[in-house]
C-alpha positions in Angstrom: 31.9 -47.2 -1.1 33.7 -47.0 -4.4 31.4 -46.1 -7.2 28.9 -44.0 -5.2 28.4 -41.9 -8.3 28.3 -44.8 -10.7 29.9 -48.2 -11.4 31.1 -48.8 -14.9 31.8 -52.3 -16.1 34.3 -52.7 -18.9 34.9 -55.7 -21.2 38.2 -55.5 -23.0 40.3 -57.9 -25.1 42.8 -59.9 -23.0 45.7 -58.3 -24.8 44.5 -54.7 -24.3 47.0 -52.9 -22.1 45.8 -49.3 -22.7 42.1 -48.8 -22.3 41.8 -49.4 -18.6 44.8 -47.1 -17.9 43.4 -44.2 -20.1 40.0 -44.4 -18.5 41.4 -44.5 -15.0 43.4 -41.4 -15.7 40.3 -39.3 -16.3 37.7 -41.2 -14.4 35.5 -38.7 -12.6 35.4 -38.6 -8.8 32.9 -41.1 -7.5 32.9 -43.3 -10.6 34.5 -46.7 -10.3 35.7 -49.0 -13.1 35.5 -52.8 -13.0 37.0 -54.9 -15.8 36.5 -58.3 -17.4 38.6 -59.7 -20.2 37.9 -61.8 -23.2 40.6 -63.7 -25.2 42.2 -61.9 -28.1 45.8 -61.8 -29.2 45.6 -60.8 -32.9 43.4 -58.2 -34.5 41.9 -60.3 -37.3 38.4 -61.2 -38.2 38.6 -64.8 -37.0 39.8 -63.9 -33.5 37.5 -61.0 -33.2 34.4 -63.1 -33.9 35.6 -65.8 -31.4 36.1 -63.1 -28.8 32.6 -61.6 -29.3 31.1 -65.1 -28.6 32.4 -64.9 -25.0 31.1 -61.4 -24.3 28.0 -62.6 -22.4 30.1 -64.6 -20.0 32.3 -61.6 -19.3 29.2 -59.4 -18.8 27.8 -61.9 -16.2 30.9 -61.5 -14.2 30.6 -57.7 -14.2 27.0 -58.0 -13.2 28.2 -59.7 -10.0 30.0 -56.4 -9.1 26.8 -54.5 -9.3 27.8 -52.4 -12.3 25.2 -49.9 -13.7 26.5 -49.7 -17.2 28.6 -52.1 -19.3 31.0 -50.8 -22.0 32.2 -53.3 -24.6 35.6 -51.8 -25.2 36.8 -52.9 -28.6 36.4 -50.9 -31.8 37.1 -53.5 -34.5 35.3 -56.3 -32.5 32.1 -54.3 -32.2 32.0 -53.4 -36.0 33.4 -56.5 -37.6 30.0 -57.7 -38.7 29.0 -54.5 -40.5 26.2 -52.1 -40.0 24.0 -52.7 -36.9 26.4 -55.5 -35.7 27.3 -53.4 -32.7 23.6 -52.9 -31.8 22.9 -56.6 -32.1 25.9 -57.4 -29.9 24.8 -54.9 -27.3 21.3 -56.2 -27.3 22.4 -59.8 -26.9 24.6 -58.9 -23.9 21.9 -56.7 -22.4 19.2 -59.3 -22.7 21.3 -61.9 -20.8 22.5 -59.7 -17.9 19.8 -57.0 -17.7 22.3 -54.2 -17.5 22.6 -51.4 -20.1 25.3 -52.0 -22.7 27.1 -49.7 -25.1 30.0 -50.5 -27.4 33.0 -48.5 -28.6 31.6 -48.5 -32.2 28.3 -47.0 -31.0 30.2 -44.4 -29.0 32.2 -43.4 -32.0 29.2 -43.0 -34.2 27.4 -40.9 -31.5 30.5 -38.8 -31.0 30.9 -38.0 -34.7 27.2 -37.2 -35.1 27.1 -34.8 -32.1 30.2 -33.1 -33.4 28.4 -32.7 -36.8 31.2 -34.5 -38.5 30.5 -35.8 -42.0 33.7 -36.1 -43.9 36.3 -37.8 -41.8 39.9 -38.9 -41.8 40.5 -42.3 -40.1 43.8 -43.3 -38.5 44.3 -46.9 -37.2 47.0 -49.4 -36.3 45.2 -52.1 -38.2 45.8 -54.2 -41.3 44.2 -53.3 -44.6 41.6 -56.0 -44.2 40.4 -54.6 -40.8 40.6 -51.1 -42.2 38.3 -52.1 -45.1 35.8 -53.5 -42.6 35.9 -50.2 -40.6 35.5 -48.1 -43.7 32.5 -50.1 -44.8 31.0 -49.8 -41.3 31.4 -46.0 -41.2 30.1 -45.5 -44.7 27.1 -47.7 -43.9 26.4 -45.2 -41.1 26.4 -42.4 -43.6 29.9 -40.9 -43.0 32.2 -40.0 -45.9 35.6 -41.6 -45.3 38.0 -39.4 -47.1 41.0 -41.6 -46.3 41.8 -44.4 -43.9 45.5 -44.9 -42.9 46.7 -47.9 -40.9 50.0 -49.2 -39.6 49.4 -52.8 -40.7 49.7 -54.3 -37.2 47.9 -57.5 -36.2 49.6 -58.3 -32.9 47.5 -56.5 -30.3 50.3 -56.4 -27.7 52.4 -54.5 -30.2 49.6 -52.1 -30.8 49.5 -51.4 -27.0 53.2 -50.4 -27.2 52.5 -47.6 -29.7 53.2 -44.1 -28.4 50.7 -41.2 -28.6 53.0 -39.1 -30.7 52.8 -41.8 -33.4 49.0 -41.2 -33.7 49.6 -37.5 -33.8 52.2 -37.6 -36.5 50.2 -40.0 -38.7 47.1 -37.9 -38.3 48.9 -34.7 -39.1 50.8 -36.2 -42.1 47.5 -37.6 -43.5 45.3 -34.5 -42.9 43.5 -32.9 -45.8 41.5 -29.7 -45.6 38.2 -31.4 -46.7 38.2 -33.4 -43.4 35.9 -32.0 -40.8 37.0 -34.5 -38.1 39.7 -37.0 -37.4 38.9 -40.4 -35.9 41.8 -42.4 -34.3 40.6 -45.9 -34.0 41.5 -48.7 -31.5 41.0 -48.9 -27.8 44.6 -50.3 -27.4 46.2 -47.2 -29.0 47.1 -44.6 -26.4 45.9 -41.2 -27.5 44.6 -39.1 -24.6 47.7 -36.9 -24.4 47.4 -35.7 -28.0 43.7 -35.1 -28.5 43.7 -31.4 -27.4 47.0 -30.7 -29.1 45.8 -32.2 -32.4 42.6 -30.2 -32.3 44.5 -27.0 -31.7 47.0 -27.7 -34.5 44.6 -28.9 -37.2 41.4 -26.9 -36.2 39.0 -29.8 -36.4 37.5 -32.1 -33.7 39.3 -35.3 -32.8 37.5 -38.5 -31.8 39.4 -41.5 -30.4 38.0 -44.9 -29.4 38.7 -44.5 -25.7 37.7 -40.9 -25.5 34.3 -41.6 -27.2 33.8 -44.7 -25.1 34.3 -42.9 -21.9 32.2 -40.0 -23.0 29.2 -42.1 -23.9 29.4 -44.4 -21.0 29.5 -41.5 -18.5 26.6 -39.8 -20.2 24.6 -43.0 -20.2 25.2 -43.0 -16.4 24.1 -39.3 -16.2 27.7 -38.2 -15.2 28.2 -35.0 -17.2 31.8 -34.4 -16.5 33.7 -31.8 -18.6 37.3 -32.8 -19.3 39.1 -30.2 -21.4 42.2 -32.4 -22.0 39.9 -34.8 -24.0 38.9 -32.3 -26.6 35.7 -30.7 -27.8 33.6 -33.8 -27.2 34.2 -33.4 -23.5 33.9 -29.6 -23.3 31.0 -28.9 -25.6 28.7 -31.9 -25.2 
């Protein structure tokens, strides 16, 4: 039986071409991944809110697969409503399907806290408007956002075509000594290959949307896998 160690249900935007592939690459033995999609083509506030309204329907389909944990895999979508929006979204889904739910935004917050990060540099592919929403969300959760740099991309399919080295170069070019962690945002931006390298080169923890999502989802399932390639988060906690 697939998923003898745990079955993880994943909800992703329909245009996301990265998250499933990254999670599959480092999925622990005995853990299976089952995906449902919700419609989104452009990363803007209007489409994100519309997408979230369909999250319960997607979760009901995952429930049919007998998943033990549901992960809502969208960073901007799970924070677009501000502080506690992600918790409200998780609670709404959970109450409808009776399966535990975590979102990417919750995972990022928990990852930054456990790494004792306070002053952070944020790297995104987003437009200025979405970046402002993200900055407000992080600051409402008591993090100091020293800087937030985006690529100004709204087309999510285009985001999915970004290479890991683009995240590395933007993070390195933007880094300031006051930062005690780097957060690379967006579940559709491929980053797994550069997490360990960036931590080695800059000397601070690196959190990415997909890395944090996988970390928290597995730990919610009591799967305590250590994955050195995914940085300090997966080796120390």
